[in-house]
C-alpha positions in Angstrom: 192.8 -193.8 50.5 192.4 -196.0 53.2 196.3 -196.3 53.9 197.0 -192.5 53.2 194.3 -191.9 56.1 196.1 -194.4 58.3 199.6 -192.7 57.8 198.0 -189.3 58.6 196.6 -190.6 61.7 199.9 -192.2 62.7 201.5 -189.0 62.1 199.1 -187.0 63.6 199.9 -189.1 67.1 203.7 -189.2 66.8 203.6 -185.5 66.5 201.3 -185.3 69.3 203.4 -187.3 71.4 206.5 -185.1 70.4 204.7 -182.2 71.9 204.5 -184.0 75.4 200.8 -184.4 74.6 199.7 -187.7 76.1 198.3 -190.0 73.9 196.4 -193.5 74.0 198.1 -195.9 71.8 195.5 -198.0 70.1 195.9 -201.4 70.4 196.8 -203.3 67.4 193.4 -205.5 67.4 191.6 -202.2 68.3 193.1 -200.3 65.5 192.4 -203.1 62.7 188.5 -203.1 63.8 188.6 -199.1 63.2 190.1 -199.4 60.5 187.6 -201.9 58.7 184.8 -200.0 60.2 185.8 -196.7 58.5 186.7 -198.7 55.2 183.0 -200.0 55.7 181.3 -196.5 56.3 183.5 -195.2 53.2 182.3 -198.3 51.0 179.1 -197.4 52.2 179.3 -193.8 51.4 180.9 -194.6 48.2 178.0 -197.0 47.3 175.1 -194.3 48.3 176.7 -191.7 46.4 176.5 -193.6 43.6 172.8 -194.5 44.4 172.2 -190.7 44.6 173.5 -189.9 41.4 171.9 -192.9 39.7 168.5 -191.8 41.4 169.2 -187.9 40.1 169.8 -189.1 36.5 166.3 -191.3 36.7 164.5 -188.6 38.2 166.0 -186.1 35.9 164.9 -188.3 32.8 161.3 -188.9 34.4 161.1 -184.9 34.5 162.0 -184.3 31.1 159.9 -187.1 30.0 157.0 -185.8 32.0 157.5 -182.0 30.3 158.2 -183.3 27.3 154.3 -185.2 27.6 152.8 -181.8 29.0 153.9 -179.5 25.9 152.8 -182.1 23.7 149.1 -182.1 25.2 149.5 -178.3 25.5 150.4 -178.4 21.7 147.7 -180.9 20.6 144.9 -178.9 22.4 145.9 -176.0 20.8 145.6 -177.6 17.7 142.2 -178.8 18.6 140.9 -175.8 19.7 142.1 -173.8 16.4 140.7 -176.7 14.0 137.0 -176.4 16.5 137.1 -172.3 15.7 137.6 -172.9 12.4 134.5 -175.3 12.2 132.4 -173.0 14.1 133.5 -170.0 12.0 132.4 -172.0 8.7 129.4 -173.0 10.1 128.6 -169.5 11.3 128.6 -168.4 7.8 125.9 -170.2 7.1 122.9 -169.9 9.4 121.1 -173.1 10.4 117.6 -173.6 9.8 116.5 -172.5 13.7 118.4 -169.0 12.9 116.7 -168.4 9.8 113.6 -169.1 11.6 114.2 -166.0 14.3 116.0 -163.9 11.8 112.4 -164.4 9.8 109.9 -163.8 12.9 111.9 -160.7 13.8 111.1 -159.3 10.9 107.9 -160.0 11.0 107.8 -158.7 14.3 109.7 -155.4 13.2 106.8 -155.1 10.1 104.2 -155.5 12.8 105.8 -152.7 14.7 105.9 -150.5 12.0 102.5 -151.0 11.2 101.4 -149.9 14.7 104.0 -147.1 14.6 101.9 -145.7 11.3 98.3 -146.4 12.5 99.0 -144.6 16.1 100.7 -141.7 13.9 97.4 -141.4 11.3 95.3 -141.5 14.7 97.2 -138.5 16.3 96.8 -136.6 13.3 93.4 -137.1 13.0 93.3 -136.2 17.0 94.9 -132.9 16.2 92.5 -132.3 12.5 89.6 -132.7 15.3 90.7 -130.7 17.8 91.2 -127.9 15.6 87.8 -127.9 13.6 86.7 -128.3 17.3 88.3 -125.0 18.5 86.8 -123.3 15.1 83.4 -124.6 15.6 83.4 -123.4 19.3 84.8 -119.9 18.0 81.8 -119.8 15.1 79.3 -120.6 18.1 80.7 -117.7 20.1 80.3 -115.6 17.3 76.6 -116.8 16.6 75.8 -116.1 19.8 76.8 -112.4 19.7 74.8 -112.2 16.3 71.6 -113.4 17.8 71.9 -110.9 20.9 72.4 -108.0 18.3 69.6 -109.3 16.0 67.5 -109.4 18.9 68.5 -106.1 20.4 68.1 -104.5 17.0 64.5 -105.8 16.4 63.4 -104.8 19.8 64.5 -101.3 19.1 62.7 -101.2 15.5 59.7 -102.6 16.9 59.8 -99.8 19.7 60.8 -96.9 17.4 58.1 -98.1 14.5 55.2 -99.0 17.0 52.6 -95.8 17.4 51.9 -94.8 21.3 48.7 -95.8 21.4 46.5 -97.7 18.6 44.0 -95.5 17.3 40.4 -96.3 16.1 39.9 -95.8 12.3 38.2 -92.4 11.7 39.1 -90.9 15.3 41.8 -88.2 16.3 43.6 -87.7 19.5 45.2 -84.6 20.7 48.9 -84.7 21.8 49.8 -84.1 25.1 52.3 -81.2 24.1 50.7 -80.5 20.8 47.3 -79.1 19.6 48.1 -80.5 16.1 44.6 -82.8 15.4 45.4 -85.9 13.4 43.6 -86.4 10.2 42.5 -89.8 9.0 45.2 -89.8 6.2 47.4 -89.3 9.1 46.1 -92.4 11.0 46.7 -94.7 8.1 50.1 -93.9 7.6 50.7 -94.8 11.3 48.9 -97.9 11.1 50.8 -98.6 7.7 53.9 -98.3 9.7 52.8 -100.2 12.8 52.1 -103.2 10.3 55.4 -102.8 8.7 57.0 -102.9 12.1 55.2 -106.0 13.1 56.6 -107.7 9.4 60.0 -106.5 10.4 59.4 -108.0 14.0 58.6 -111.3 12.5 61.2 -111.4 10.0 63.7 -110.6 12.9 62.2 -113.3 14.7 62.5 -115.9 12.0 66.1 -115.1 11.5 66.6 -115.6 15.1 65.1 -118.7 14.7 67.4 -119.7 11.9 70.1 -118.2 13.8 69.6 -120.6 16.9 68.9 -123.8 14.8 72.1 -123.2 13.0 73.7 -122.6 16.3 72.3 -126.0 17.4 73.5 -127.9 14.3 77.3 -126.2 15.0 76.9 -127.0 18.6 75.9 -130.7 18.1 78.8 -131.0 15.4 81.0 -129.7 17.9 79.9 -132.1 20.7 80.2 -134.7 18.2 83.8 -133.7 17.4 84.7 -133.5 20.9 83.4 -136.8 21.7 85.5 -138.2 18.8 88.5 -136.7 19.9 88.2 -138.0 23.5 87.3 -141.7 22.0 90.4 -141.5 19.7 92.5 -140.3 22.7 91.1 -143.1 24.5 92.0 -145.4 21.9 95.4 -143.9 21.6 96.2 -144.7 25.4 
């Protein structure tokens, strides 16, 4: 290789000289030194190429080893993860003591909530019933008021109709303003009897009114009591 290069250089110089170009012929000592230097550089280059190739091979080998180790580590972690997942799955199938206690506590809370819901429904139904009874009692109380008013009016009219215009002494007669007829003692007795009957009817009417008033009072007391119970139930519900 070195000899070929020297031959090529000499041929180049000869060609340039033949073409008339100025050529500096190297001295023999300089050409030898240059040749040795070139050979040294070529040897260094060859050695460096060998070193680079060996270094490259070494790096490739290290890279392959590293990749293999990384792949092995990844596979090992996957296997461990699968094993742990299997263990967790088997453990989840059998709940622990803490989980059983929590489940029992939740069931107990659900039962308590159901009981509270049932009680609230019962109270709501009772409140609705009491409200209906209260409305019915109020309607009855209004009807009793109307009956009392009618009886009072009826008794007053009956007394007015049956009472004689004037109380006459027994055995006396009186002449009416528009008539000339004389009242006989028999007529006066009939009038007195009618007046007594009217008084008795008035007394009965008054007693009936008192009874109706007492009944109305009892109804109103029951209505007030029912309304108070309704309010208490509503307060308990809220």
